[in-house]
C-alpha positions in Angstrom: 106.9 124.4 56.8 104.5 126.3 59.4 101.6 123.7 58.4 103.7 120.7 59.3 104.6 122.2 62.5 100.7 123.0 63.6 99.9 119.5 62.0 102.8 118.2 64.4 101.6 120.1 67.8 98.0 119.4 66.9 98.2 115.4 66.5 100.4 115.2 69.8 98.0 117.8 71.9 95.1 114.8 70.5 96.8 111.9 71.7 98.0 113.5 74.8 94.3 114.5 75.4 93.1 110.6 74.4 95.7 109.3 76.1 94.3 111.6 79.4 90.8 110.3 79.1 92.0 106.6 78.8 94.5 106.7 82.1 91.2 108.6 84.2 88.9 105.6 83.3 91.7 103.4 84.4 91.8 105.3 87.7 88.2 105.7 87.6 87.2 101.7 87.0 90.3 101.3 89.7 88.6 103.6 92.4 85.1 102.3 92.0 86.9 99.3 92.8 88.3 100.2 96.0 84.9 101.4 96.9 83.5 97.9 96.4 85.9 96.1 98.7 85.6 98.7 101.1 81.4 98.6 101.4 82.4 95.1 102.3 85.0 95.5 104.7 83.8 98.5 106.4 86.8 99.8 107.0 86.6 103.7 108.2 89.5 104.9 106.9 89.5 103.1 104.0 85.7 104.3 103.1 86.5 108.0 104.4 89.5 108.1 101.3 87.3 107.4 99.1 84.4 110.2 98.9 84.3 113.6 99.2 82.6 115.3 102.9 79.7 116.6 100.0 78.6 113.4 99.7 75.3 112.2 98.9 74.4 109.0 99.1 70.5 107.6 97.8 69.0 104.6 98.6 66.9 102.8 96.7 64.3 103.2 98.8 64.3 106.8 99.1 66.3 107.8 102.3 69.7 110.0 101.3 72.6 109.9 103.4 75.1 112.4 104.1 79.3 111.2 104.2 79.2 110.9 107.8 76.0 108.4 107.4 76.9 106.3 104.7 80.3 105.8 106.6 79.1 105.1 109.9 76.5 102.6 108.6 79.1 100.5 106.6 81.4 101.3 110.1 78.4 99.4 112.1 77.4 96.6 110.1 73.8 98.3 110.2 74.4 98.0 106.4 76.3 94.9 106.2 77.6 93.7 102.7 79.1 90.4 102.5 79.7 90.1 98.7 79.3 92.9 96.1 79.3 91.9 92.4 79.2 94.6 89.7 78.5 94.0 86.2 77.8 96.1 83.0 79.9 98.9 84.2 80.3 102.2 81.9 82.7 105.6 82.7 82.2 108.5 80.9 84.9 111.2 81.7 83.3 115.0 81.5 86.6 117.4 82.8 87.3 116.8 86.2 83.6 114.5 86.7 83.3 110.6 86.0 80.0 109.4 85.5 79.5 105.2 86.3 76.7 103.1 85.9 76.9 99.8 87.1 74.3 97.1 87.9 74.9 96.0 91.6 74.5 92.6 93.3 75.0 91.8 96.7 74.5 89.5 99.5 73.7 91.3 102.8 73.8 90.5 106.9 72.2 93.7 108.3 72.2 94.4 112.0 68.3 93.3 112.7 67.2 91.9 109.5 67.7 88.5 108.1 70.2 87.9 105.8 68.9 88.8 101.7 69.8 89.7 98.3 69.7 93.1 96.6 70.1 93.7 93.0 70.4 97.8 91.8 70.9 99.9 89.3 73.7 102.4 90.7 74.6 105.9 89.0 78.4 107.2 90.6 79.6 110.3 90.1 83.0 110.7 91.0 84.9 114.2 91.0 88.7 114.4 90.6 90.0 116.3 93.1 94.1 117.0 92.3 95.0 113.7 90.9 92.6 111.8 93.3 89.0 110.5 92.5 86.7 111.5 95.1 83.0 110.1 95.5 80.6 112.9 95.0 77.1 111.1 94.8 75.7 107.9 94.4 72.0 106.4 93.9 70.3 103.1 93.3 67.3 101.7 91.4 65.9 98.7 92.7 66.3 96.7 89.1 64.2 93.2 88.3 66.9 91.2 87.6 70.8 90.5 87.8 71.9 91.4 84.3 
């Protein structure tokens, strides 16, 4: 009888942990989509709601923005995304950290520059704070072609 009880409790715990990871993956996918849309809109409050103050945001050219620079560049249109398409996204959850990788293709109209196209591979690191996922780090590398 005790063995059956232990088995039942173990089974319930395994299902609960598995369901939590699935829910976390869905939540991370949703917040990554919110970030994509906020980067296009340049809406300051939306951008700020998605990031941690400790954000480190690495550009493919080597420049690193902090949270304030990241938001200001998008709000001021110094960095202006007209479209952003994301493909091949993967999400891996380890505890309260999510590692997201995807291919990023965008059209831009940055202030003072000719319109352009950007093709990148991105690494995002999200941290779960209470029940919300917040962007802690981002790194872009140039990609040779749209995937």
